[in-house]
C-alpha positions as CSV (number, residue, x, y, z in Angstrom):
1,M,-77.3,223.8,-112.1
2,N,-80.9,222.6,-112.1
3,N,-81.2,223.2,-108.3
4,K,-79.9,226.7,-108.7
5,T,-82.4,227.4,-111.5
6,D,-85.2,226.0,-109.3
7,N,-84.2,228.2,-106.4
8,N,-84.1,231.3,-108.5
9,E,-87.6,230.5,-109.9
10,A,-88.9,229.9,-106.3
11,N,-87.3,233.2,-105.1
12,S,-88.9,235.1,-108.0
13,R,-92.3,233.6,-107.5
14,P,-94.9,236.2,-106.4
15,S,-95.5,235.9,-102.6
16,K,-99.1,236.9,-102.9
17,R,-100.6,234.8,-105.6
18,V,-104.0,233.1,-105.1
19,L,-106.1,230.8,-107.2
20,C,-109.7,231.5,-106.8
21,V,-112.1,228.7,-107.6
22,T,-115.8,229.4,-108.1
23,S,-118.9,228.2,-109.9
24,N,-120.4,231.7,-110.2
25,Y,-118.4,234.2,-112.3
26,P,-119.3,236.5,-115.2
27,R,-119.1,234.5,-118.4
28,W,-118.3,237.5,-120.5
29,Q,-118.2,241.3,-120.2
30,G,-121.7,242.6,-119.3
31,D,-123.0,239.1,-118.3
32,S,-125.9,239.1,-115.9
33,T,-124.2,236.6,-113.6
34,T,-123.8,238.1,-110.1
35,P,-120.3,239.7,-110.1
36,F,-119.5,239.7,-106.4
37,V,-116.7,237.2,-106.7
38,H,-115.3,239.1,-109.6
39,N,-115.5,242.4,-107.6
40,L,-113.7,240.7,-104.7
41,A,-110.9,239.5,-107.0
42,Q,-110.4,243.1,-108.3
43,D,-110.4,244.4,-104.7
44,L,-107.7,241.9,-103.7
45,T,-105.5,242.9,-106.7
46,K,-105.5,246.5,-105.3
47,L,-103.9,245.1,-102.2
48,G,-101.1,243.5,-104.1
49,W,-102.5,240.0,-104.7
50,E,-102.2,238.4,-108.1
51,V,-105.6,236.6,-108.5
52,D,-106.3,234.0,-111.1
53,V,-109.9,232.6,-111.4
54,L,-110.9,229.0,-112.3
55,A,-114.5,228.5,-113.1
56,P,-116.7,226.1,-115.1
57,H,-117.0,226.7,-118.8
58,A,-120.4,227.6,-120.4
59,L,-121.8,227.9,-123.8
60,G,-120.5,231.0,-125.5
61,A,-117.8,231.7,-122.9
62,A,-114.1,231.9,-123.7
63,E,-111.9,229.2,-122.2
64,Q,-109.2,231.8,-121.3
65,E,-109.4,235.6,-121.1
66,I,-108.5,238.7,-119.2
67,L,-111.6,240.2,-117.7
68,D,-111.1,243.6,-116.1
69,G,-107.5,242.8,-115.4
70,I,-108.3,239.3,-113.9
71,Y,-107.1,236.2,-115.6
72,V,-110.0,233.7,-116.0
73,E,-109.7,230.1,-117.0
74,R,-112.8,228.1,-117.6
75,F,-112.6,224.3,-117.6
76,R,-114.9,222.1,-119.7
77,Y,-116.6,219.3,-118.0
78,L,-119.0,218.0,-120.7
79,L,-119.3,217.8,-124.4
80,P,-121.1,219.3,-126.4
81,E,-120.8,222.7,-124.8
82,R,-124.6,223.1,-124.5
83,A,-124.7,220.1,-122.1
84,Q,-122.8,222.1,-119.5
85,T,-126.0,223.2,-117.6
86,I,-125.2,222.9,-113.9
87,C,-123.8,226.3,-113.3
88,Y,-124.9,229.9,-114.2
89,Q,-128.4,230.9,-115.2
90,G,-129.4,231.3,-111.5
91,G,-126.8,229.1,-110.0
92,A,-126.0,225.4,-109.5
93,L,-128.6,224.9,-106.7
94,M,-131.4,226.3,-108.7
95,N,-130.4,224.4,-111.8
96,L,-130.3,221.1,-109.9
97,Q,-133.7,221.8,-108.4
98,K,-135.1,222.8,-111.8
99,N,-133.8,219.8,-113.7
100,R,-133.0,216.6,-111.9
101,M,-131.0,215.4,-114.9
102,N,-128.3,217.8,-113.9
103,Y,-127.5,215.5,-110.9
104,L,-126.2,213.0,-113.4
105,K,-123.7,215.6,-114.6
106,L,-122.4,216.4,-111.2
107,P,-119.7,213.6,-111.1
108,A,-118.2,215.1,-114.4
109,L,-118.2,218.6,-112.9
110,I,-116.5,217.4,-109.7
111,I,-113.9,215.3,-111.4
112,F,-112.9,217.9,-114.0
113,Q,-112.9,220.7,-111.5
114,W,-110.6,218.7,-109.2
115,L,-108.2,217.9,-112.2
116,A,-108.2,221.6,-113.2
117,I,-107.3,222.7,-109.6
118,I,-104.6,220.0,-109.4
119,R,-103.1,221.1,-112.7
120,Q,-103.1,224.8,-111.7
121,L,-101.6,224.2,-108.2
122,M,-98.9,221.9,-109.6
123,S,-97.7,224.7,-111.8
124,G,-96.1,226.1,-108.6
125,K,-97.5,229.6,-109.3
126,Y,-99.8,229.9,-106.3
127,D,-99.3,230.5,-102.6
128,L,-102.9,230.0,-101.6
129,L,-106.1,228.4,-102.8
130,H,-109.4,230.2,-102.2
131,T,-112.6,228.3,-102.9
132,H,-116.1,229.8,-102.9
133,W,-119.0,227.6,-101.7
134,I,-118.5,224.4,-99.7
135,L,-119.7,222.1,-102.4
136,P,-118.3,221.2,-104.8
137,Q,-115.5,223.8,-104.9
138,G,-114.5,223.5,-101.2
139,F,-114.5,219.8,-101.4
140,T,-112.4,219.5,-104.6
141,G,-110.2,222.2,-103.2
142,V,-109.5,220.1,-100.0
143,L,-108.7,217.0,-102.2
144,A,-106.2,219.1,-104.2
145,A,-104.7,221.4,-101.5
146,I,-103.8,218.7,-98.9
147,P,-101.5,216.5,-101.0
148,L,-99.8,219.6,-102.5
149,N,-99.5,221.3,-99.1
150,I,-101.1,224.5,-100.3
151,P,-103.0,226.7,-97.7
152,H,-106.7,226.6,-98.5
153,V,-109.4,229.0,-97.5
154,V,-113.1,228.2,-98.0
155,T,-115.6,231.0,-98.2
156,V,-119.2,230.1,-97.4
157,H,-121.9,232.3,-98.9
158,G,-125.0,230.9,-97.2
159,S,-126.9,229.0,-99.8
160,D,-124.3,226.2,-99.6
161,A,-124.8,226.1,-95.8
162,F,-128.5,226.2,-95.6
163,S,-129.5,223.9,-98.4
164,L,-128.3,220.4,-99.5
165,N,-129.1,219.1,-96.0
166,G,-129.2,215.3,-96.5
167,K,-127.0,213.2,-94.2
168,F,-124.8,212.2,-97.2
169,L,-124.1,215.7,-98.4
170,T,-123.8,217.0,-94.8
171,R,-120.9,214.6,-94.3
172,F,-119.2,216.0,-97.3
173,K,-119.7,219.5,-96.0
174,K,-118.3,218.6,-92.6
175,F,-115.3,216.9,-94.2
176,T,-114.6,220.0,-96.3
177,L,-114.9,222.4,-93.4
178,D,-112.8,220.3,-91.0
179,H,-110.0,219.9,-93.5
180,A,-109.8,223.5,-94.8
181,D,-107.1,225.7,-93.3
182,A,-109.6,228.5,-92.7
183,V,-113.3,229.1,-93.3
184,T,-115.0,232.5,-93.8
185,V,-118.7,233.2,-93.5
186,N,-120.7,236.2,-94.5
187,S,-123.1,236.6,-91.6
188,S,-124.0,235.5,-88.1
189,A,-126.7,233.3,-89.4
190,T,-124.3,231.5,-91.8
191,K,-121.8,231.2,-88.9
192,Q,-124.4,229.5,-86.7
193,K,-125.4,227.1,-89.4
194,I,-121.7,226.2,-90.2
195,L,-121.1,225.5,-86.5
196,S,-124.1,223.2,-86.4
197,I,-122.4,221.2,-89.2
198,A,-118.8,221.3,-87.9
199,P,-119.0,222.2,-84.2
200,H,-115.3,221.9,-83.5
201,L,-114.2,224.2,-86.3
202,S,-111.3,226.3,-85.0
203,N,-110.5,228.8,-87.7
204,L,-113.9,230.3,-88.5
205,N,-113.9,233.9,-89.6
206,L,-116.9,236.3,-90.0
207,I,-116.1,238.4,-93.1
208,P,-119.2,239.9,-94.7
209,M,-119.0,240.3,-98.4
210,G,-119.0,244.0,-99.3
211,V,-120.4,246.1,-102.2
212,S,-118.5,248.3,-104.5
213,A,-118.5,252.0,-103.7
214,S,-120.8,253.2,-106.5
215,Q,-121.3,256.8,-107.5
216,R,-124.8,258.1,-108.4
217,D,-125.4,260.0,-111.6
218,S,-127.9,262.7,-110.5
219,K,-129.2,263.3,-113.9
220,R,-129.7,259.6,-114.6
221,C,-131.6,259.3,-111.2
222,A,-133.8,262.2,-112.1
223,D,-134.5,260.7,-115.6
224,L,-135.4,257.3,-114.2
225,R,-137.7,258.9,-111.6
226,S,-139.4,260.9,-114.2
227,Q,-139.8,257.9,-116.4
228,Y,-141.3,255.5,-113.8
229,K,-142.8,257.4,-110.9
230,G,-146.6,257.9,-111.0
231,D,-148.5,261.1,-110.1
232,D,-149.7,259.6,-106.9
233,G,-147.9,257.1,-104.6
234,P,-144.3,256.2,-104.0
235,L,-141.9,254.5,-106.4
236,L,-140.9,251.1,-105.0
237,I,-138.0,248.9,-106.1
238,F,-136.8,245.3,-105.8
239,V,-133.4,244.1,-107.0
240,G,-132.4,240.5,-107.3
241,R,-132.9,237.1,-109.0
242,L,-136.5,236.1,-109.7
243,I,-136.4,232.9,-107.8
244,Q,-138.5,231.5,-104.9
245,L,-136.0,232.6,-102.3
246,K,-136.6,236.3,-103.1
247,G,-140.3,236.2,-102.3
248,V,-141.3,238.6,-105.1
249,E,-144.8,237.1,-105.3
250,D,-145.4,238.5,-101.7
251,L,-144.4,241.9,-102.9
252,L,-146.8,241.8,-105.8
253,H,-149.6,240.9,-103.4
254,A,-148.6,243.8,-101.2
255,I,-148.8,246.1,-104.3
256,S,-152.4,244.8,-104.8
257,L,-153.3,245.7,-101.3
258,L,-151.8,249.2,-101.6
259,K,-154.0,250.0,-104.7
260,E,-156.6,251.1,-102.2
261,N,-154.3,253.8,-100.8
262,F,-152.6,255.0,-104.0
263,S,-154.1,255.4,-107.4
264,D,-150.8,255.4,-109.2
265,L,-148.3,253.3,-107.2
266,R,-145.3,252.0,-109.1
267,L,-142.9,249.1,-108.6
268,L,-139.6,248.5,-110.4
269,V,-138.5,244.8,-110.5
270,L,-134.8,244.7,-111.4
271,G,-133.5,241.3,-112.3
272,D,-134.4,238.1,-114.1
273,G,-134.8,234.4,-113.4
274,P,-136.9,231.3,-114.0
275,L,-140.0,232.8,-112.2
276,R,-140.2,236.0,-114.4
277,T,-143.0,234.7,-116.7
278,E,-144.9,233.4,-113.7
279,L,-144.6,236.7,-111.8
280,E,-145.6,238.7,-114.8
281,S,-148.7,236.5,-115.1
282,L,-149.4,237.1,-111.4
283,A,-149.2,240.8,-111.9
284,V,-151.8,240.6,-114.7
285,Q,-154.0,238.3,-112.5
286,L,-153.8,240.9,-109.6
287,K,-154.6,243.7,-112.1
288,I,-151.4,245.6,-111.2
289,D,-149.5,245.0,-114.4
290,K,-149.8,248.7,-115.3
291,Q,-148.0,249.6,-112.0
292,V,-145.3,246.9,-112.1
293,F,-142.3,247.2,-114.5
294,F,-140.1,244.2,-115.0
295,T,-136.9,245.7,-116.4
296,G,-134.7,242.6,-116.5
297,W,-131.0,242.9,-115.7
298,V,-129.4,246.4,-115.9
299,E,-125.8,247.3,-116.0
300,P,-124.2,246.9,-112.6
301,E,-123.0,250.5,-112.4
302,D,-126.5,251.6,-113.2
303,V,-128.2,249.7,-110.3
304,I,-127.4,252.5,-107.8
305,N,-129.2,255.0,-110.0
306,Y,-132.4,252.9,-110.1
307,I,-132.3,252.4,-106.4
308,S,-131.6,256.1,-105.7
309,A,-134.5,257.0,-108.0
310,A,-136.9,255.0,-105.9
311,D,-138.6,256.0,-102.6
312,I,-138.4,252.6,-100.9
313,F,-136.4,249.5,-101.4
314,I,-138.2,246.2,-100.6
315,G,-136.5,242.8,-100.1
316,P,-139.2,240.2,-99.2
317,S,-136.9,237.2,-99.0
318,K,-138.1,233.9,-97.4
319,H,-137.2,230.4,-96.6
320,T,-137.6,227.8,-99.3
321,P,-138.6,224.1,-98.9
322,D,-135.0,222.9,-99.2
323,G,-133.9,225.0,-96.2
324,S,-132.3,227.9,-98.2
325,T,-132.5,231.4,-96.8
326,E,-130.8,234.7,-97.4
327,G,-127.2,234.3,-96.3
328,Q,-126.4,238.0,-96.3
329,G,-128.2,240.0,-99.0
330,L,-125.8,242.5,-100.7
331,T,-128.7,244.4,-102.3
332,F,-129.8,245.7,-98.9
333,I,-126.3,247.2,-98.4
334,E,-126.5,248.7,-101.9
335,A,-129.9,250.3,-100.9
336,M,-128.4,251.8,-97.8
337,Q,-125.5,253.1,-99.9
338,A,-128.0,254.6,-102.3
339,E,-129.7,256.3,-99.3
340,T,-133.1,254.6,-100.0
341,P,-135.1,253.4,-96.9
342,V,-135.4,249.6,-96.7
343,I,-138.1,247.2,-95.9
344,A,-136.9,243.6,-95.4
345,T,-137.9,240.3,-93.9
346,S,-136.5,239.2,-90.6
347,I,-134.6,236.1,-91.7
348,G,-131.1,234.8,-92.2
349,G,-128.2,237.3,-92.5
350,I,-130.5,240.2,-93.3
351,V,-130.8,241.0,-89.6
352,D,-127.1,241.7,-89.3
353,V,-127.5,244.9,-91.3
354,I,-131.2,245.7,-91.1
355,K,-132.1,246.6,-87.6
356,H,-135.8,247.3,-87.1
357,E,-136.6,251.0,-86.9
358,K,-132.9,251.8,-87.0
359,T,-131.5,250.9,-90.4
360,G,-134.8,249.7,-91.9
361,L,-138.2,248.1,-91.2
362,L,-138.4,244.4,-90.7
363,V,-141.4,242.3,-91.5
364,E,-142.2,238.6,-91.2
365,E,-141.7,236.5,-94.2
366,C,-144.7,235.7,-96.5
367,S,-146.5,238.7,-95.1
368,P,-147.8,241.0,-97.9
369,E,-150.0,242.8,-95.3
370,Q,-146.9,243.8,-93.2
371,I,-145.1,244.9,-96.3
372,A,-148.0,247.1,-97.3
373,D,-148.3,248.6,-93.8
374,S,-144.6,249.4,-93.8
375,V,-144.8,251.2,-97.1
376,L,-147.6,253.3,-95.7
377,R,-145.7,254.0,-92.6
378,L,-142.6,255.2,-94.5
379,T,-144.7,257.2,-96.9
380,E,-146.5,259.0,-94.0
381,D,-143.6,259.3,-91.6
382,K,-140.8,261.2,-93.4
383,N,-138.8,261.7,-90.2
384,L,-138.6,257.9,-89.7
385,A,-137.6,257.4,-93.4
386,N,-134.9,260.0,-93.1
387,S,-133.6,258.5,-89.9
388,L,-133.4,255.0,-91.5
389,V,-131.5,256.5,-94.4
390,D,-128.9,258.3,-92.2
391,N,-128.3,255.2,-90.0
392,G,-128.2,252.9,-93.1
393,R,-125.6,255.1,-94.8
394,N,-123.3,255.0,-91.8
395,I,-123.6,251.2,-91.7
396,A,-122.9,250.8,-95.4
397,K,-119.7,252.8,-95.1
398,N,-118.2,249.8,-93.3
399,L,-119.5,247.1,-95.6
400,T,-117.6,247.8,-98.8
401,G,-115.6,245.5,-101.0
402,D,-112.4,247.2,-99.8
403,T,-113.2,246.3,-96.2
404,A,-113.8,242.6,-97.0
405,A,-110.6,242.4,-99.1
406,K,-108.5,243.9,-96.3
407,L,-109.8,241.2,-93.9
408,L,-109.1,238.5,-96.4
409,D,-105.7,239.9,-97.2
410,K,-104.8,239.5,-93.5
411,L,-106.2,236.0,-93.3
412,F,-104.5,234.9,-96.5
413,A,-101.1,236.2,-95.3
414,E,-101.6,234.4,-92.0
415,Q,-102.4,231.1,-93.6
416,I,-99.4,231.3,-96.0
417,L,-97.0,232.1,-93.1
418,K,-98.5,229.3,-91.0
419,K,-98.2,226.7,-93.8
420,S,-94.6,227.7,-94.5
421,Q,-93.6,227.5,-90.9
422,S,-95.1,224.0,-90.5
423,S,-93.4,222.7,-93.7
């Protein structure tokens, strides 16, 4: 009787149910935490997957909730709640660099994350485990998936590959990559870095993360342009976290150089982060604080309106001392989708989508002079700007969240079938 019941339950279990484990997920509706993992979960549900998300808890967040149709469970790893400071607010890597005391909290995060994954997988509800970032999610995922014989896919986003490069942590990365059933990377640069860590990796898949297909509000774009654009000079825009990796200080120096050419140049800085106060002070020091507007975070659906209202999108990313670089750069795709010409640095995964003089203009990192020259070039050469927009729009069509979800859908199904046949 019990065997029959067990069989019935097994037969009725969804055949496409995945547990997604991440350290970066919106803590509540309207949170400023980058939503690309959340967007991917939503795109997978459209393809028939039942996606549950497991993420670390944070002060003020619910332990369990349904967020835009996605079930989210947040595990506690320290008490009191305010002591949980490793994740969010810029990400784990930044928080570790900013406060070395967070390293003392890592063992608790890893242990409680592993226990939470084990508990979820032992429920028998899931056909596949999908972890984001090699450490710690990929590592704890391996330790949970192997003994429970659950297929496990690790998605690498770039920062986890390029940073944390000590011999000790690199061994943990290699162990994780070698013992995952499949690994996905978001760019050719990330792929090359992963192969330098685990050269014999057999199931490595290049699946760029995509952006949501956003619709512009023409009236909103016109209102924003009227609000921010000066009488003389282009309206420029940057979108991203205000951290060292994004190189916003180089952009501010470029604005200072461009003052000689335009009496009323304007720059919108969309985003927030630990360097905001420092960057605002730099703008005052450079005497460009009247031309630079720090807006903070805006609603995700409104970002395309801001980008569309601008004349040029600039992403001056750079390498950081710990080896981090831009793994992919989704905001560049958003800019191409918004039909705004792009200026970007020639590093990391950016070059996969920004091809010099085809889909954007590339400059060297830490080069305010080259940024300024590129702004002048696009302002003076409208034919070039229009050509970049046309080519960029065509590229962006193939870099949507739907496209990434379809590739993952196929990979997930293959791994579930492979695991079932080997059992």
